[in-house]
N, C-alpha and C positions, 0 to 999 in steps of 0.2 A: 062698503067701499066699492065704487064702480071700477070697471076695467080700466078706464082712462086714468082714474086716480091711482090705481095699483101700478100701472106702467109708469106714470109720472113720478111716483115716489121712488120706484126702482131706478129710473134713469137719473133722477136728482141725486140719489144716494151714491150712485157710481161716479157721477161728476164730482161731487164733493170729496169722495174718497181720493180722487186723483188731484184735487186741489185746483180745479178749473172753475172759473166764474161763468155765470149765464152769459155775460157779455162776450167772453172768449168763444163760447159755443156759437152764439149768434153770429159773430164775425166769421167764423169758419164755415157756417152754413149760409152765409149771405142772407140773413134774416134779422129780425129785431130781437132785442132782449125780452120785450113783451111777449113775443111768440114763444120763446123758450120757456118763459115763466108760465104761460098758459098750458104748455105741454106738461110741464113738471107738476102743476097743480091739478091736472086732470080737467081743466076747463075747456081744453081744446084737444081734439083727437090728433095724435101724431100718427101719420100714415106710414106705411112700410118703408118707402124710400127715405123719408125724413128720419125715421127711427134708425135705419142702417147708417145714414150719414151722421147722425148725432153720435151713435156708438163709435164710429170711426174717428170722429172729431176728438173724442176723449180717450182714444187709444185702446179701445176694447178689442179683445181677440175673439175669434169665432166661438170658442167655448162659452165665453161670457154672454155673447149675443144669443147663443142657443138656449142658455138658461132662462131668459125671459120668454123666448119663443115657446118653449115647453110649457110655461105657465099659461099661455094663451090657449093651448089645446087641451 
């Protein structure tokens, strides 16, 4: 599994746990559902700013965000 796929699976899981759709996240981030789908599938890199914005859009707290950041290092 690539790093993009690992991050994508993690953010997708967190979104689904909270009951949000890809469309909801896309609207909050002023992007498209296709972009959110590509991030979640690992087909597109989600850069740090977009990652933080995504996390905030689904109501994640700092500890949850730190969980994935720790996996990157």
